[in-house]
LUMTORDO-933217 format. One record per residue (C-alpha): residue in three letters; x, z, y; chain; residue number from 1. Coordinates in nm, 3 decimals, decimal comma, padded with zeros to 5 digits, always signed. Last residue first. Layout:
BEGIN
<ala; <X; Z; Y>; A; NUM>,
...
END
This chain:
BEGIN
<leu; <-02,197; -00,895; -01,997>; A; 370>,
<leu; <-02,035; -00,913; -02,363>; A; 369>,
<pro; <-02,074; -00,504; -02,499>; A; 368>,
<leu; <-01,801; -00,344; -02,722>; A; 367>,
<arg; <-01,968; -00,163; -02,942>; A; 366>,
<tyr; <-01,682; +00,044; -03,113>; A; 365>,
<ala; <-01,631; +00,139; -03,502>; A; 364>,
<leu; <-01,422; +00,408; -03,625>; A; 363>,
<trp; <-01,248; +00,461; -03,922>; A; 362>,
<ala; <-01,079; +00,789; -04,016>; A; 361>,
<his; <-00,765; +00,809; -04,222>; A; 360>,
<asp; <-00,606; +01,154; -04,336>; A; 359>,
<gly; <-00,469; +01,027; -04,667>; A; 358>,
<pro; <-00,271; +00,761; -04,536>; A; 357>,
<thr; <-00,202; +00,852; -04,179>; A; 356>,
<gly; <-00,463; +00,896; -03,914>; A; 355>,
<val; <-00,654; +00,591; -03,731>; A; 354>,
<ala; <-00,803; +00,348; -03,791>; A; 353>,
<val; <-00,987; +00,082; -03,557>; A; 352>,
<gly; <-01,278; -00,124; -03,552>; A; 351>,
<leu; <-01,409; -00,382; -03,317>; A; 350>,
<leu; <-01,768; -00,455; -03,363>; A; 349>,
<leu; <-01,845; -00,728; -03,009>; A; 348>,
<ala; <-02,151; -00,758; -02,852>; A; 347>,
<val; <-02,412; -00,988; -02,779>; A; 346>,
<gly; <-02,773; -00,883; -02,574>; A; 345>,
<gly; <-03,025; -01,129; -02,677>; A; 344>,
<asp; <-03,349; -00,863; -02,658>; A; 343>,
<pro; <-03,326; -00,814; -03,080>; A; 342>,
<asp; <-02,909; -00,752; -03,018>; A; 341>,
<arg; <-02,652; -00,968; -03,137>; A; 340>,
<leu; <-02,328; -00,750; -03,277>; A; 339>,
<val; <-02,060; -01,017; -03,378>; A; 338>,
<ser; <-01,732; -00,910; -03,616>; A; 337>,
<cys; <-01,376; -00,790; -03,531>; A; 336>,
<gly; <-01,206; -00,572; -03,797>; A; 335>,
<glu; <-00,939; -00,349; -03,805>; A; 334>,
<pro; <-00,666; -00,221; -03,467>; A; 333>,
<glu; <-00,456; +00,039; -03,624>; A; 332>,
<tyr; <-00,385; +00,320; -03,513>; A; 331>,
<ala; <-00,119; +00,675; -03,577>; A; 330>,
<gly; <-00,047; +01,003; -03,352>; A; 329>,
<asp; <-00,196; +01,186; -03,658>; A; 328>,
<arg; <-00,495; +01,136; -03,544>; A; 327>,
<trp; <-00,494; +00,915; -03,235>; A; 326>,
<thr; <-00,461; +01,098; -02,901>; A; 325>,
<gly; <-00,643; +01,202; -02,549>; A; 324>,
<ser; <-00,739; +01,553; -02,639>; A; 323>,
<ala; <-01,119; +01,415; -02,654>; A; 322>,
<asp; <-01,014; +01,119; -02,944>; A; 321>,
<gln; <-00,813; +00,858; -02,906>; A; 320>,
<gly; <-00,967; +00,570; -03,098>; A; 319>,
<leu; <-00,929; +00,261; -02,781>; A; 318>,
<thr; <-00,673; +00,438; -02,525>; A; 317>,
<pro; <-00,494; +00,158; -02,467>; A; 316>,
<phe; <-00,730; -00,126; -02,503>; A; 315>,
<pro; <-00,546; -00,456; -02,337>; A; 314>,
<thr; <-00,794; -00,747; -02,264>; A; 313>,
<val; <-00,648; -01,116; -02,272>; A; 312>,
<gly; <-00,829; -01,425; -02,167>; A; 311>,
<ile; <-00,854; -01,773; -02,133>; A; 310>,
<arg; <-00,611; -01,841; -02,444>; A; 309>,
<asp; <-00,644; -02,265; -02,476>; A; 308>,
<gly; <-00,791; -02,449; -02,756>; A; 307>,
<thr; <-00,933; -02,677; -02,467>; A; 306>,
<ala; <-01,306; -02,693; -02,629>; A; 305>,
<trp; <-01,312; -02,393; -02,844>; A; 304>,
<asp; <-01,190; -02,166; -02,545>; A; 303>,
<phe; <-00,939; -01,901; -02,677>; A; 302>,
<gln; <-01,034; -01,505; -02,594>; A; 301>,
<glu; <-00,801; -01,205; -02,664>; A; 300>,
<leu; <-00,863; -00,827; -02,720>; A; 299>,
<ala; <-00,598; -00,574; -02,736>; A; 298>,
<met; <-00,387; -00,312; -02,894>; A; 297>,
<pro; <-00,026; -00,352; -02,866>; A; 296>,
<asp; <+00,244; -00,610; -02,936>; A; 295>,
<gly; <+00,584; -00,570; -02,785>; A; 294>,
<pro; <+00,509; -00,225; -02,680>; A; 293>,
<val; <+00,407; -00,025; -02,950>; A; 292>,
<gln; <+00,078; +00,150; -02,837>; A; 291>,
<ala; <+00,172; +00,555; -02,852>; A; 290>,
<gly; <+00,168; +00,842; -03,096>; A; 289>,
<ser; <+00,414; +00,720; -03,336>; A; 288>,
<gly; <+00,210; +00,737; -03,624>; A; 287>,
<gly; <+00,338; +00,381; -03,765>; A; 286>,
<asn; <+00,206; +00,208; -03,463>; A; 285>,
<ala; <+00,020; -00,050; -03,653>; A; 284>,
<val; <+00,012; -00,415; -03,493>; A; 283>,
<gly; <-00,189; -00,539; -03,233>; A; 282>,
<val; <-00,497; -00,779; -03,219>; A; 281>,
<trp; <-00,877; -00,816; -03,216>; A; 280>,
<arg; <-00,931; -01,210; -03,183>; A; 279>,
<phe; <-01,220; -01,389; -02,965>; A; 278>,
<leu; <-01,278; -01,756; -03,071>; A; 277>,
<ser; <-01,539; -01,863; -02,749>; A; 276>,
<gly; <-01,776; -02,105; -02,665>; A; 275>,
<asp; <-02,069; -01,930; -02,823>; A; 274>,
<val; <-01,958; -01,616; -02,971>; A; 273>,
<pro; <-01,649; -01,705; -03,289>; A; 272>,
<ala; <-01,507; -01,380; -03,445>; A; 271>,
<phe; <-01,164; -01,254; -03,533>; A; 270>,
<gly; <-00,968; -00,971; -03,724>; A; 269>,
<gln; <-00,625; -00,809; -03,704>; A; 268>,
<met; <-00,417; -01,039; -03,548>; A; 267>,
<thr; <-00,056; -00,957; -03,520>; A; 266>,
<pro; <+00,049; -01,043; -03,155>; A; 265>,
<pro; <+00,339; -01,115; -03,185>; A; 264>,
<asp; <+00,313; -01,229; -03,438>; A; 263>,
<val; <+00,148; -01,548; -03,465>; A; 262>,
<ala; <+00,101; -01,915; -03,315>; A; 261>,
<val; <-00,246; -02,028; -03,255>; A; 260>,
<thr; <-00,379; -02,351; -03,339>; A; 259>,
<met; <-00,737; -02,503; -03,190>; A; 258>,
<arg; <-01,019; -02,649; -03,350>; A; 257>,
<gly; <-01,425; -02,753; -03,213>; A; 256>,
<leu; <-01,733; -02,816; -03,434>; A; 255>,
<pro; <-01,589; -02,951; -03,697>; A; 254>,
<arg; <-01,697; -03,185; -03,950>; A; 253>,
<asp; <-01,599; -03,154; -04,264>; A; 252>,
<val; <-01,890; -03,177; -04,486>; A; 251>,
<gly; <-01,896; -02,959; -04,820>; A; 250>,
<gly; <-02,261; -02,895; -04,783>; A; 249>,
<val; <-02,238; -02,474; -04,774>; A; 248>,
<leu; <-02,006; -02,563; -04,421>; A; 247>,
<asp; <-02,170; -02,802; -04,311>; A; 246>,
<ala; <-02,486; -02,604; -04,319>; A; 245>,
<val; <-02,241; -02,309; -04,157>; A; 244>,
<ser; <-02,200; -02,541; -03,868>; A; 243>,
<arg; <-01,799; -02,551; -03,843>; A; 242>,
<leu; <-01,560; -02,411; -03,576>; A; 241>,
<thr; <-01,191; -02,468; -03,724>; A; 240>,
<tyr; <-00,892; -02,211; -03,635>; A; 239>,
<gln; <-00,568; -02,354; -03,758>; A; 238>,
<glu; <-00,245; -02,102; -03,786>; A; 237>,
<asp; <+00,095; -02,049; -03,688>; A; 236>,
<ser; <+00,455; -01,995; -03,732>; A; 235>,
<gly; <+00,458; -01,946; -04,118>; A; 234>,
<thr; <+00,654; -02,260; -04,159>; A; 233>,
<arg; <+00,473; -02,397; -04,498>; A; 232>,
<phe; <+00,198; -02,082; -04,528>; A; 231>,
<asp; <+00,010; -02,209; -04,195>; A; 230>,
<tyr; <-00,233; -01,951; -04,210>; A; 229>,
<met; <-00,575; -02,158; -04,226>; A; 228>,
<arg; <-00,919; -01,952; -04,052>; A; 227>,
<glu; <-01,215; -02,077; -04,008>; A; 226>,
<ala; <-01,481; -02,000; -03,771>; A; 225>,
<ala; <-01,813; -02,009; -03,867>; A; 224>,
<val; <-02,160; -02,113; -03,680>; A; 223>,
<gly; <-02,517; -02,057; -03,777>; A; 222>,
<arg; <-02,582; -01,945; -03,403>; A; 221>,
<ala; <-02,783; -01,600; -03,523>; A; 220>,
<ala; <-02,544; -01,566; -03,801>; A; 219>,
<asp; <-02,167; -01,560; -03,546>; A; 218>,
<phe; <-01,923; -01,625; -03,881>; A; 217>,
<thr; <-01,640; -01,519; -03,978>; A; 216>,
<tyr; <-01,421; -01,727; -04,214>; A; 215>,
<ile; <-01,068; -01,706; -04,405>; A; 214>,
<ser; <-00,896; -02,009; -04,580>; A; 213>,
<glu; <-00,648; -02,021; -04,882>; A; 212>,
<gln; <-00,523; -02,406; -04,945>; A; 211>,
<val; <-00,678; -02,744; -05,006>; A; 210>,
<gln; <-00,382; -02,987; -04,880>; A; 209>,
<gly; <-00,434; -03,268; -04,606>; A; 208>,
<phe; <-00,126; -03,174; -04,395>; A; 207>,
<arg; <-00,371; -03,051; -04,154>; A; 206>,
<asp; <-00,560; -02,816; -04,382>; A; 205>,
<pro; <-00,836; -02,971; -04,637>; A; 204>,
<phe; <-01,170; -02,789; -04,708>; A; 203>,
<gln; <-01,310; -02,596; -04,945>; A; 202>,
<pro; <-01,604; -02,609; -05,055>; A; 201>,
<leu; <-01,805; -02,257; -05,116>; A; 200>,
<trp; <-01,799; -02,030; -05,483>; A; 199>,
<thr; <-02,142; -01,883; -05,598>; A; 198>,
<val; <-02,031; -01,607; -05,832>; A; 197>,
<gly; <-02,250; -01,472; -06,091>; A; 196>,
<gly; <-02,603; -01,237; -06,087>; A; 195>,
<pro; <-02,422; -00,947; -06,175>; A; 194>,
<ile; <-02,036; -00,934; -06,075>; A; 193>,
<arg; <-01,843; -01,032; -06,469>; A; 192>,
<asp; <-01,607; -01,276; -06,336>; A; 191>,
<ile; <-01,487; -01,113; -06,060>; A; 190>,
<ala; <-01,405; -00,794; -06,200>; A; 189>,
<his; <-01,664; -00,532; -06,138>; A; 188>,
<val; <-01,673; -00,188; -06,076>; A; 187>,
<gly; <-02,048; -00,086; -05,952>; A; 186>,
<pro; <-02,277; -00,103; -05,684>; A; 185>,
<thr; <-02,438; -00,504; -05,641>; A; 184>,
<tyr; <-02,417; -00,700; -05,335>; A; 183>,
<ala; <-02,536; -01,005; -05,463>; A; 182>,
<phe; <-02,286; -01,290; -05,430>; A; 181>,
<arg; <-02,095; -01,575; -05,210>; A; 180>,
<ala; <-01,761; -01,690; -05,254>; A; 179>,
<leu; <-01,537; -01,812; -04,985>; A; 178>,
<arg; <-01,188; -01,932; -05,102>; A; 177>,
<gly; <-00,849; -01,669; -05,057>; A; 176>,
<gly; <-00,539; -01,766; -05,328>; A; 175>,
<asp; <-00,723; -02,061; -05,480>; A; 174>,
<pro; <-00,475; -02,334; -05,339>; A; 173>,
<asp; <-00,192; -02,083; -05,349>; A; 172>,
<gly; <-00,076; -01,925; -05,069>; A; 171>,
<gln; <-00,147; -01,595; -05,119>; A; 170>,
<gln; <-00,216; -01,510; -05,483>; A; 169>,
<ala; <-00,414; -01,645; -05,742>; A; 168>,
<thr; <-00,585; -01,343; -06,000>; A; 167>,
<gly; <-00,857; -01,314; -05,798>; A; 166>,
<gln; <-00,878; -01,407; -05,432>; A; 165>,
<leu; <-01,226; -01,397; -05,285>; A; 164>,
<ser; <-01,317; -01,429; -04,926>; A; 163>,
<met; <-01,601; -01,346; -04,816>; A; 162>,
<trp; <-02,040; -01,393; -04,830>; A; 161>,
<val; <-02,226; -01,081; -04,999>; A; 160>,
<asp; <-02,563; -01,095; -05,071>; A; 159>,
<his; <-02,798; -00,737; -05,013>; A; 158>,
<gly; <-03,069; -00,575; -05,177>; A; 157>,
<gly; <-03,437; -00,556; -05,299>; A; 156>,
<ala; <-03,594; -00,810; -05,075>; A; 155>,
<arg; <-03,252; -01,001; -04,830>; A; 154>,
<pro; <-03,032; -00,844; -04,597>; A; 153>,
<glu; <-02,716; -01,024; -04,544>; A; 152>,
<val; <-02,342; -00,918; -04,571>; A; 151>,
<his; <-02,076; -01,111; -04,374>; A; 150>,
<leu; <-01,690; -01,003; -04,474>; A; 149>,
<gly; <-01,416; -01,232; -04,428>; A; 148>,
<leu; <-01,139; -01,047; -04,567>; A; 147>,
<gly; <-01,162; -00,776; -04,852>; A; 146>,
<his; <-00,804; -00,784; -04,892>; A; 145>,
<gly; <-00,827; -00,950; -05,243>; A; 144>,
<gly; <-01,099; -00,906; -05,521>; A; 143>,
<asp; <-00,855; -00,819; -05,770>; A; 142>,
<leu; <-01,095; -00,601; -05,920>; A; 141>,
<val; <-01,420; -00,584; -05,681>; A; 140>,
<thr; <-01,548; -00,272; -05,625>; A; 139>,
<met; <-01,896; -00,234; -05,517>; A; 138>,
<ala; <-01,989; +00,102; -05,262>; A; 137>,
<asp; <-02,300; +00,345; -05,237>; A; 136>,
<leu; <-02,444; +00,530; -04,983>; A; 135>,
<glu; <-02,105; +00,646; -04,766>; A; 134>,
<arg; <-02,113; +00,891; -04,484>; A; 133>,
<asn; <-02,182; +00,777; -04,120>; A; 132>,
<leu; <-02,028; +01,059; -03,982>; A; 131>,
<gly; <-02,092; +01,335; -03,690>; A; 130>,
<ser; <-02,116; +01,615; -03,877>; A; 129>,
<gly; <-02,477; +01,678; -03,894>; A; 128>,
<asp; <-02,517; +01,286; -04,029>; A; 127>,
<pro; <-02,414; +00,957; -03,859>; A; 126>,
<thr; <-02,710; +00,744; -03,894>; A; 125>,
<ala; <-02,693; +00,386; -04,004>; A; 124>,
<ala; <-02,589; +00,510; -04,321>; A; 123>,
<cys; <-02,259; +00,329; -04,481>; A; 122>,
<arg; <-02,231; +00,027; -04,768>; A; 121>,
<thr; <-01,859; +00,007; -04,876>; A; 120>,
<val; <-01,684; -00,300; -04,996>; A; 119>,
<val; <-01,400; -00,223; -05,234>; A; 118>,
<thr; <-01,149; -00,475; -05,238>; A; 117>,
<thr; <-00,847; -00,530; -05,545>; A; 116>,
<tyr; <-00,551; -00,636; -05,439>; A; 115>,
<leu; <-00,277; -00,848; -05,568>; A; 114>,
<gly; <+00,071; -00,933; -05,467>; A; 113>,
<ala; <+00,237; -00,722; -05,711>; A; 112>,
<ala; <-00,001; -00,702; -06,027>; A; 111>,
<ser; <-00,339; -00,543; -06,122>; A; 110>,
<gly; <-00,444; -00,510; -05,780>; A; 109>,
<ser; <-00,321; -00,261; -05,545>; A; 108>,
<gln; <-00,645; -00,124; -05,266>; A; 107>,
<ser; <-00,789; -00,308; -04,978>; A; 106>,
<gln; <-01,089; -00,177; -04,778>; A; 105>,
<thr; <-01,396; -00,358; -04,663>; A; 104>,
<met; <-01,715; -00,218; -04,458>; A; 103>,
<phe; <-02,022; -00,257; -04,435>; A; 102>,
<leu; <-02,230; -00,067; -04,194>; A; 101>,
<glu; <-02,706; +00,001; -04,211>; A; 100>,
<gly; <-02,859; -00,053; -03,899>; A; 99>,
<thr; <-03,144; -00,258; -04,066>; A; 98>,
<ala; <-03,037; -00,579; -03,910>; A; 97>,
<val; <-02,646; -00,559; -04,088>; A; 96>,
<arg; <-02,337; -00,413; -03,906>; A; 95>,
<glu; <-02,001; -00,517; -03,990>; A; 94>,
<val; <-01,645; -00,417; -04,086>; A; 93>,
<gln; <-01,398; -00,544; -04,159>; A; 92>,
<gln; <-01,000; -00,460; -04,350>; A; 91>,
<met; <-01,021; -00,060; -04,355>; A; 90>,
<val; <-00,720; +00,070; -04,540>; A; 89>,
<ala; <-00,784; +00,271; -04,864>; A; 88>,
<gly; <-00,709; +00,665; -04,892>; A; 87>,
<ser; <-01,014; +00,747; -04,833>; A; 86>,
<thr; <-01,233; +00,580; -05,131>; A; 85>,
<arg; <-01,560; +00,805; -05,074>; A; 84>,
<pro; <-01,607; +00,616; -04,717>; A; 83>,
<ala; <-01,654; +00,823; -04,380>; A; 82>,
<leu; <-01,759; +00,575; -04,092>; A; 81>,
<ser; <-01,754; +00,705; -03,751>; A; 80>,
<ala; <-01,991; +00,493; -03,588>; A; 79>,
<leu; <-02,099; +00,337; -03,270>; A; 78>,
<leu; <-01,846; +00,447; -03,049>; A; 77>,
<val; <-01,899; +00,258; -02,726>; A; 76>,
<pro; <-01,643; +00,030; -02,549>; A; 75>,
<glu; <-01,738; -00,023; -02,164>; A; 74>,
<gly; <-01,848; -00,308; -02,046>; A; 73>,
<phe; <-01,693; -00,658; -02,122>; A; 72>,
<arg; <-01,631; -00,988; -01,902>; A; 71>,
<ala; <-01,558; -01,318; -02,052>; A; 70>,
<pro; <-01,344; -01,548; -01,925>; A; 69>,
<pro; <-01,551; -01,867; -01,915>; A; 68>,
<ala; <-01,595; -02,142; -02,199>; A; 67>,
<gln; <-01,613; -02,492; -02,197>; A; 66>,
<ala; <-01,891; -02,621; -02,365>; A; 65>,
<val; <-01,939; -02,667; -02,761>; A; 64>,
<pro; <-02,249; -02,879; -02,844>; A; 63>,
<thr; <-02,489; -02,687; -02,999>; A; 62>,
<thr; <-02,550; -02,470; -03,277>; A; 61>,
<thr; <-02,862; -02,331; -03,471>; A; 60>,
<pro; <-02,835; -02,418; -03,817>; A; 59>,
<thr; <-03,056; -02,285; -04,086>; A; 58>,
<pro; <-02,859; -02,145; -04,347>; A; 57>,
<thr; <-02,855; -02,243; -04,713>; A; 56>,
<thr; <-03,091; -02,160; -05,002>; A; 55>,
<thr; <-02,945; -02,041; -05,353>; A; 54>,
<pro; <-02,902; -01,635; -05,285>; A; 53>,
<ile; <-02,747; -01,473; -05,649>; A; 52>,
<pro; <-03,026; -01,358; -05,893>; A; 51>,
<thr; <-02,937; -01,007; -05,953>; A; 50>,
<pro; <-02,829; -00,919; -06,318>; A; 49>,
<ser; <-02,866; -00,538; -06,437>; A; 48>,
<ala; <-02,554; -00,316; -06,378>; A; 47>,
<thr; <-02,519; -00,091; -06,728>; A; 46>,
<pro; <-02,226; -00,300; -06,819>; A; 45>,
<asp; <-01,995; -00,197; -06,481>; A; 44>,
<ala; <-01,665; -00,376; -06,540>; A; 43>,
<thr; <-01,411; -00,123; -06,646>; A; 42>,
<ala; <-01,316; -00,315; -06,958>; A; 41>,
<ser; <-01,232; -00,607; -06,741>; A; 40>,
<pro; <-01,277; -00,978; -06,810>; A; 39>,
<ala; <-00,990; -01,190; -06,753>; A; 38>,
<pro; <-00,946; -01,274; -06,395>; A; 37>,
<arg; <-01,005; -01,622; -06,297>; A; 36>,
<val; <-00,833; -01,960; -06,192>; A; 35>,
<ala; <-00,958; -02,317; -06,057>; A; 34>,
<arg; <-01,292; -02,129; -05,931>; A; 33>,
<pro; <-01,584; -02,296; -06,106>; A; 32>,
<val; <-01,804; -02,477; -05,898>; A; 31>,
<leu; <-02,145; -02,350; -05,732>; A; 30>,
<val; <-02,159; -02,594; -05,458>; A; 29>,
<ala; <-02,462; -02,788; -05,613>; A; 28>,
<ala; <-02,634; -02,514; -05,592>; A; 27>,
<ala; <-02,651; -02,452; -05,211>; A; 26>,
<val; <-02,704; -02,820; -05,171>; A; 25>,
<ala; <-03,055; -02,814; -05,394>; A; 24>,
<ala; <-03,121; -02,487; -05,210>; A; 23>,
<ala; <-03,119; -02,715; -04,907>; A; 22>,
<ala; <-03,476; -02,869; -04,930>; A; 21>,
<ala; <-03,658; -02,485; -05,021>; A; 20>,
<ser; <-03,530; -02,410; -04,639>; A; 19>,
<ala; <-03,361; -02,041; -04,533>; A; 18>,
<leu; <-03,087; -01,854; -04,501>; A; 17>,
<ala; <-02,916; -01,618; -04,236>; A; 16>,
<val; <-02,564; -01,672; -04,204>; A; 15>,
<ala; <-02,196; -01,610; -04,338>; A; 14>,
<gly; <-01,870; -01,391; -04,330>; A; 13>,
<gly; <-01,529; -01,415; -04,212>; A; 12>,
<ala; <-01,124; -01,210; -04,229>; A; 11>,
<leu; <-00,810; -01,227; -04,283>; A; 10>,
<val; <-00,517; -01,309; -04,448>; A; 9>,
<val; <-00,184; -01,401; -04,325>; A; 8>,
<arg; <-00,156; -01,135; -04,118>; A; 7>,
<arg; <-00,202; -00,854; -04,351>; A; 6>,
<thr; <+00,072; -01,015; -04,584>; A; 5>,
<pro; <+00,355; -00,839; -04,404>; A; 4>,
<glu; <+00,217; -00,460; -04,527>; A; 3>,
<ala; <+00,155; -00,268; -04,231>; A; 2>,
<met; <-00,267; -00,209; -04,245>; A; 1>,
END
């Protein structure tokens, strides 16, 4: 996504839920949003209310230790996503345990500085044309950029954890706040989402102020990485590793913390994996047909124990077709999440949008960690 706001708002998710005792904690964080959008005439009146999740994740974390530099296998194309909202840019992509893929897209909202989020569910396997087609979609009016996506399958549906924007603009304390709600196909204003919205507690930034935050999750480990952009200087962003139990309970107890300078490289996605924070970076090339020399597509690795960048791996051809070119000569890295296999294998899911507006394709690659 090319607009300047893309680098100041990005990403996250959530985790497996359990324990009746913890349900009381989750219920306690059902707090009203400070600013709520007005009811919308376009909200879907036919969707039947679905109860929102009310239990908290069970953490499986261990203290962060020194991380070794990662080794990667070859990236493998996992999916070519085919949402019907073809003119909108991709923001985040995630595969759920059942194999289905969810992605978010951002569209213009009701006013300047506001964005509408489209969450799309795509088939686990491609059709005869090689595309993972859209199964259904949920549009959240003025929902934001579609950042921090995590989707958890449950009996009868899915639950979504995502940063919602509402009528507040970026930089406002409520400009991006982690929320949890039932995935319900259709078009909904935030306060018309069937089953309601659970707003998660907020934590202060390094200046002691509550502000917008974006989360990504490693579900199997019960942890979340929180990102806070410094709106005062625009020069850096703070990442904090938290257990999801602490996050849900409003306990400010970091497992790790680091401050990272911004632009370049342009951050397009991030994910915690054990002792490391990975950042998927690189600015859109604007259809030039080549990488941007000062801000190319790459994967950075940071150590939670020290905050140091301990590795950077360039991906100069990811997203290219058999002819060695990107569609329309254009690419942009978009979205990063964790993939954990039943056999213990772990990988990153990296998104790459190729093509120009109106001719986009959305590619998702599995990058194994060796």
